[in-house]
Phi, psi and omega in degrees: 000123184275145178237084180284153173267126181220170177296139183290128185255320190221142171264108184277127181275121180273120182225002182080359186231328195238009180289138176257162177299314179297323178295317180297319181293322182293324178293314176300327180281353185083007178286323177229165177257174179219146172211155180289133179285156182300317179293325174295318179303314180301314181296320183293320181295322180292321177295318179298318178300325178297321176295318182295325180294320177297317181296317178296330183281341185068016172295150176270110183229126182304138175088345183250309176227037175227174173284188189236156178063231179290349181255023187289347179270358180274122180280134179251133182293151182303321180290350181254006186294319176298313179298326178300318182288323179293320176298322179301310183298311182297312187292332184268353179272067183232033179294161179223177180091185178298156179282143174298146175294142186306321179292326175295318178301312182299322177294319176302320182292325177295316180293325180290320181298319182296320180293318181293328179294347177300333172089024179232019183258348179075019183254147180294141178299335179299328177294322176292321179303317182293319180299317183288323178297319177297316178299314181299334181261010177058050175246110185246114178306145175284121186229114173297136191289325191267135178162336182277141171260002179070019170204155203061018181077183179272071193301306186294310179301316184287336173294315176301321174300313183290333177304321180297326180295331178282356184079019181248162180075202183232158175232151168265129182238125181278126174240190182293337180257013181119201184270129177243139182259123183221161176304143184303320183296323178293321179298317178297311179299330181295342176244018176076028179248150169258164174297149183265142168254112186286139177265181182306135174080339188292323180296314179299319177299321182292323193253355186257083181187176190260026192290323177293316178302314180298319180298309179295320182287329177293318178291324176296317179302312180295325174297312185292326177297325176289322188281330177289330169298315179298324179297319177297319182291323179292323177296321180292318179297318178291325179298319179289327182293334175257008184056048183279173182282138174270348185306322182297352181254008177300133182303326182297332177294317191275332174291340176267005169216076198281053172284131190294313180299312180303314178294322176299314182297314183298315180300316181296313180299316179302318182295322177298334184270357183302137179065033180286128173276335179298317180305315185290333187290344185229036180297326185255015181285170185265009178283115183271311184221138174276167177299163184299328185294346171257306186301322185254018180305311179298327180288338177265315181290327187298317180298331176293318177302318179293320179299312179305312180300315179295318179297320177298320180297316182295317183290324182292330172284320184295319184287349177247030181240160172271114186242018175262179183205136000279170177254146186249120179247127182241126176227110189054242180259005181273134175236123178247124173249113191243128180273137178207207182221039175298345180282352184282123188261036182297321178300318177288323180298312182296318181296321179294321178298315180298316180299315180301317177295319179299317178297319175303315182293317177299317181291320184295316180289330177294316178298328176296324178287325171304312178306318179297321181295322185275352181261117182302333179303326182255326186268337188064020179257174175291151182299131182056021178061022178289149175275327179238095186300136181090308178288329179244152174265346179060229184258023179308313187277346172299318174295320179304314182295322175302317180291328176292326176295323180289329173298320177293320178295323174302315181295315184288341185279354177298140181296141174266334186294342177276004183269038185297133173227112179299141181224179178056047179058034172090352180288326177254076194266357175217119182237159188267336189057031183292332177293315178299315182295317184292320179295317176305319181289326178296317177301324184294323179294326178292322177291320176302316183299327179291320177296317179294321177303316180297323180291321179299319183299311180295315180298318180298316182295318178296321180298323180298339183259010177254130186286329182282151179282132175280184182301157183303316178297319179297321177303313181295322178300313181296324179293323176297310181302320183292350175284347185242330185229124181285158175303142180289124176229016183141163183297130175221169172285127190244359188301318183297311181298319178297316180294316182294321179295322179296312182297320180292328174302308181300328182277003177084014183302322179299313181300317180298319182291335178272354178080000000 
């Protein structure tokens, strides 16, 4: 998923209720800015007063004046509450592994700010103001990716994020020449901010949520929405490349099995094939049915479209939800602090597992279409589309690479949700591993894009060797492919062309080219 830097067009009001995935991504990309809405500010101030009322009463309430997790029964003296929050952030900032990409961090920060803006977390609105100011100025805390269990929130990653608010750790700051890493306190001072002293409950509010999971799964979803369209396009191009039958995409077939995704896929493939001369050239041939990789493309692609729709529904709710614990509810003068489990990312984890399987299946059926194009038995072309058989390998290894990507996708499609490890002395005895799952699925979309790119390359080359004109949509698809990969004139190194085509697929280049 590309994050271009553009002139700011819109200031998105963060209110905890109406943020869209696309708006959040645009803010992280620097296309739009973000600020806390007036209504959200009022709600947050009311919630904060509820916390202060509890502190003044000296009541013992979890998350406000107690320890955390297995130490939730330990009462903390009022004079130690600020130190408690600082200790919480420091002790939980122990992530490992490669650093998150800065744009992923910024997206996570947008989601965290929006969750807190809902006004039931007991945190001061000034803290959200600081988060959004950092995002607007492209300041991304340095965050090791690994550490979240997908329950109790994304504790370790969000603690590293929060560490920057304290003026500790390091931040990546985007300048004219790219991203530079500097001490967090310098990054804050550079935009006129001081280090924050967190008050009671605020550290817990910052780190106890599903924001890292949401960031990775949102990017995964946007990638997959692009790639399932590309899969329909590649299926149409490959079908024409082997002079396959158009009959399986007849509307009458799909209205009698009215699965929504299946019908959408069949309709798209059929539209790409409109006005095909290739279809007319083999009306009287003896081929009755094509292989499943063509004939059943809508039945395989369609369920992915359905999965995407459901994942979007879940995510749009999640990014506008309060996912920390406990939550603070104020009604007139009554304050209720209620412990629950909104931090548990099982919904996101299961969605990510399903998407990983979906990526494998789209890639698997795509590779089978590549095989048919390169096999003279089906395509009536030269083996591997080589011009000089034996002397040249043609596109033989293009298929190998697709198969290697599928092997990785096979590994990545194993479910993460079944990897439960009880922690915190058994008190947190079931976790989702949703952060691991969502990041895994994001990687899966990148591998899928490469397999589809390889299919486009093979289909386009085969189409160039057919005298009849393919469908109108397929003509445009082939023209787009040719902007990245030249016509085959002999064996050459193809890595750059394959990779560039894959990246452009993820960036939505195909949709743009088709209008």
